[in-house]
N, C-alpha and C positions, 0 to 999 in steps of 0.2 A: 392479302392483308385484309383483315376485318374492317368494316366501315366503323368509324368513331361514332359513338352515341354519346350525346351530352348527358351529364349526370347532375343531379341536384345535391348539394351539400348542405349540412345544417352546422351551424356553429354552436359549440358546447363550451360554456364556461363553468369552470369549477371555482369555487370560492370556500374559504374556511369560515366556519361558524365563529361567533365570538368566544365560545367555550374552547375551541380548538386553538384559537389564536392566543388565548392565556396559557395553554399547555406549551405552545411553541416558544413563548417567552421563558417558560420554566426549563426548556432545554439548554439555555445558555447559562443558567445559574450554576450547574454542576460542572461547567467546563474544566476547571482545574483538576477536579477529582476524576473526571473522564479521561483527561490527558494522562494523568498519573496511572490510572488502570491500564490505559492503552500501552504506555511505555513499559509497564511490568509484564504485560502479555508479549510485547514485542521482544523484551530481553531474553525470555525463553527461546524464542525463535532465533534469535542472534546466537545465542550459546549453542543451540543444538543443530543449526543449519548453516549459518555463515562461518562460524568460527572454525569448524573442521576443514572447510574448503580453504580458508584462508591459511590454516596451519599446514596444510599439504603443499600449497603453493610456495609458502615461505621456506618450507623444508627443501623443496626441489630447488629453489633459487639458491639457497645456501649451498646445497650439494653441488651444483653446477660451478658455483664460485670456488669452492675448495678443490675441485677437479682442475679448473683452470690454473689456480695457484700451485698445485702439485706438479703439474706438467711444465710449469714456467721454469723451474729450477732443475 
């Protein structure tokens, strides 16, 4: 194993300028609009990605139930 060498570290502190802090406050003002926009984009993802998978699963489940009922009598 290599010998351990002590290292010196410097502390770096990042802060926001007053101008950037006013911009940060503005981010919260449009929150309802941003949430509605996000929901609109998520709706397309649900329609084209999740809905077909759910439909296939429900069809398979229904088919299995029909097969069980058909062989029951």
